[in-house]
C-alpha positions as CSV (number, residue, x, y, z in Angstrom):
1,V,97.1,107.6,117.4
2,A,95.1,109.7,119.9
3,L,94.7,106.8,122.3
4,G,98.4,105.9,122.0
5,F,99.4,109.5,122.6
6,L,97.1,109.7,125.6
7,L,98.5,106.4,127.1
8,D,102.1,107.6,126.6
9,L,101.3,111.0,128.1
10,I,99.8,109.4,131.2
11,F,101.9,106.3,131.8
12,G,105.2,106.9,129.8
13,D,107.1,104.0,128.3
14,P,105.5,100.6,129.1
15,H,108.6,99.0,130.7
16,W,106.6,95.8,131.3
17,L,106.6,95.3,127.5
18,Y,109.6,94.4,125.3
19,H,110.2,97.6,123.4
20,P,110.0,97.4,119.6
21,V,113.1,99.6,119.3
22,Q,115.1,97.0,121.2
23,L,114.0,94.4,118.6
24,I,114.9,96.7,115.7
25,G,118.3,97.4,117.4
26,S,118.9,93.7,117.9
27,L,118.1,93.0,114.2
28,I,120.6,95.8,113.2
29,S,123.3,94.4,115.4
30,K,122.9,90.9,114.0
31,L,123.0,92.1,110.4
32,E,126.0,94.3,111.2
33,K,128.0,91.3,112.5
34,V,127.3,89.5,109.2
35,L,127.8,92.4,106.8
36,L,130.6,94.5,108.3
37,K,134.2,93.2,108.3
38,D,137.2,95.3,109.1
39,T,139.0,93.9,106.1
40,D,136.3,95.0,103.6
41,S,137.1,97.8,101.2
42,D,135.3,101.1,101.5
43,K,133.2,100.3,98.5
44,K,132.1,97.0,99.9
45,K,131.3,98.6,103.3
46,F,129.1,101.1,101.5
47,R,127.4,98.4,99.5
48,N,126.8,96.2,102.5
49,G,125.6,99.2,104.5
50,A,123.1,99.9,101.8
51,L,121.9,96.3,101.9
52,L,121.5,96.5,105.7
53,A,119.4,99.7,105.3
54,V,117.1,98.0,102.8
55,L,116.8,94.8,104.9
56,V,115.9,96.7,108.1
57,T,113.3,99.0,106.5
58,V,111.7,96.1,104.6
59,L,111.6,93.7,107.5
60,T,110.4,96.4,110.0
61,G,107.5,97.4,107.7
62,A,106.7,93.8,106.7
63,V,106.6,92.4,110.2
64,T,104.4,95.3,111.4
65,I,101.9,94.8,108.6
66,L,101.9,91.0,109.3
67,I,101.2,91.5,113.0
68,L,98.3,93.9,112.3
69,F,96.9,91.7,109.6
70,I,96.8,88.7,111.9
71,C,95.3,90.7,114.8
72,Y,92.5,92.3,112.6
73,R,91.8,88.9,111.1
74,I,91.1,87.7,114.7
75,S,88.8,90.6,115.4
76,M,88.5,94.3,115.0
77,T,88.9,94.7,118.8
78,A,92.1,92.8,118.9
79,G,93.5,94.8,116.0
80,F,92.5,98.1,117.6
81,I,94.1,97.2,120.9
82,V,97.4,96.0,119.4
83,E,97.5,99.0,117.1
84,S,97.0,101.4,120.0
85,V,99.7,99.6,122.1
86,M,102.2,99.8,119.2
87,C,101.6,103.5,118.8
88,Y,101.9,103.9,122.6
89,Q,105.3,102.2,122.6
90,I,106.8,104.3,119.8
91,L,105.8,107.7,121.1
92,A,108.1,109.2,123.8
93,V,106.1,112.0,125.3
94,K,106.2,111.4,129.1
95,S,109.6,109.7,129.2
96,L,111.2,112.7,127.4
97,R,109.6,115.1,129.9
98,V,110.5,112.9,133.0
99,E,114.2,112.4,132.0
100,S,114.8,116.0,131.1
101,M,113.2,117.3,134.3
102,K,115.6,115.1,136.3
103,V,118.4,117.4,134.9
104,Y,116.4,120.5,135.9
105,T,115.8,119.2,139.4
106,A,119.4,118.1,139.9
107,L,120.7,121.5,138.7
108,K,118.3,123.4,140.9
109,Q,118.6,121.3,144.1
110,D,121.7,119.1,144.0
111,G,124.4,121.0,142.3
112,L,126.7,120.4,139.2
113,P,127.9,116.9,139.9
114,A,124.4,115.5,140.2
115,A,123.3,117.5,137.1
116,R,126.2,116.1,135.1
117,T,125.2,112.6,136.0
118,A,121.5,113.3,135.2
119,V,122.3,114.8,131.8
120,S,124.7,111.9,131.0
121,M,121.6,109.7,131.0
122,I,120.1,111.5,128.0
123,V,123.1,112.5,125.9
124,G,125.9,110.6,124.2
125,R,128.6,113.2,124.9
126,D,131.2,113.4,127.7
127,T,129.5,115.4,130.5
128,A,132.3,115.3,133.1
129,Q,133.5,118.9,132.5
130,L,130.2,120.6,131.6
131,D,129.4,123.8,133.4
132,E,125.8,125.0,134.1
133,H,125.5,126.5,130.7
134,G,126.8,123.4,129.0
135,I,124.4,121.1,131.0
136,V,121.4,123.3,130.1
137,R,122.4,123.4,126.4
138,A,122.9,119.6,126.3
139,A,119.5,119.0,127.9
140,V,117.7,121.5,125.6
141,E,119.3,120.1,122.5
142,T,118.3,116.6,123.5
143,V,114.7,117.6,124.2
144,A,114.6,119.4,120.8
145,E,116.0,116.5,118.9
146,N,113.9,113.8,120.6
147,S,110.8,115.9,120.3
148,S,111.2,115.5,116.5
149,D,112.5,111.9,116.5
150,G,110.3,110.6,119.3
151,I,107.0,112.5,118.9
152,I,106.5,114.7,115.8
153,A,108.1,112.4,113.2
154,P,106.3,109.2,114.4
155,M,103.0,111.0,114.6
156,L,103.4,112.5,111.1
157,Y,104.3,109.1,109.5
158,M,101.4,107.5,111.5
159,A,99.0,110.1,110.0
160,I,100.4,109.5,106.5
161,G,100.8,105.7,106.4
162,G,99.5,104.2,109.7
163,I,101.4,102.1,112.1
164,P,103.6,100.4,109.4
165,L,105.0,103.7,108.2
166,M,105.5,104.8,111.8
167,F,107.5,101.7,112.6
168,L,109.4,101.9,109.3
169,Y,110.5,105.4,110.3
170,K,111.6,104.2,113.7
171,G,113.7,101.5,112.0
172,I,115.5,104.2,109.9
173,N,116.0,106.4,113.0
174,T,117.4,103.5,115.0
175,M,119.8,102.6,112.2
176,D,121.1,106.2,112.2
177,S,121.5,106.2,116.0
178,M,123.5,103.0,115.8
179,L,125.5,103.4,112.5
180,G,125.4,107.0,111.5
181,Y,128.9,108.0,112.7
182,K,131.7,109.6,110.8
183,N,134.5,107.4,112.1
184,D,136.7,104.7,110.6
185,K,134.2,101.9,111.3
186,Y,131.0,103.5,110.1
187,L,132.0,106.3,107.6
188,Y,131.0,104.1,104.6
189,F,129.0,101.3,106.2
190,G,126.6,103.7,108.0
191,R,126.4,106.3,105.2
192,C,123.1,105.0,103.6
193,A,121.5,104.8,107.0
194,A,122.5,108.4,107.9
195,R,121.3,109.8,104.5
196,L,118.0,107.9,104.8
197,D,117.5,109.4,108.2
198,D,118.2,112.8,106.8
199,V,115.5,112.4,104.2
200,A,113.0,110.9,106.6
201,N,113.5,113.7,109.1
202,Y,113.6,116.6,106.7
203,I,110.0,117.7,107.0
204,P,109.4,116.5,110.6
205,A,112.5,118.4,111.9
206,R,111.2,121.6,110.3
207,I,107.7,121.1,111.7
208,S,109.3,120.6,115.1
209,G,111.4,123.7,114.7
């Protein structure tokens, strides 16, 4: 974890590698297409959402364990390198700093329109009408949330259960990001994913705070 943290701090996200979160997101999208139908009852949506949550967590953990098992069977060196790279990919130390500082720079040098554009890259809300205070608040909230989701929580789960638990957490967190909305589509289907994320982040969020 120390090597992965150092690599991420120096180089940021390795864009030359296909990111694990993209793979997890693709799995969630494919399962959603199969399990979520507009005609389903609320009860069925809840049940199928729970099934998706179980499948994503189990598959994420199992695939990670399998990859590490194969690499360590080849050699200790191969296992160490792959494990370090996997840790490097999940942490988001430098990228969080770089993206948030773009907002700061735009606000200081280029004015509100540029700052609104910069902050829109890191938040999901509508930024078109934000004033300076709103832009600062949105950026700080995003840094605070992602410090927990992208740094503290992954490191904590890595310390407890190694890379497999770290990736399992990231699977849960990605599900919440994609499905954890209180709207007509996801209110019941995404409820298990959202609750699972609440549980997984309970301690890391308080450590981050």
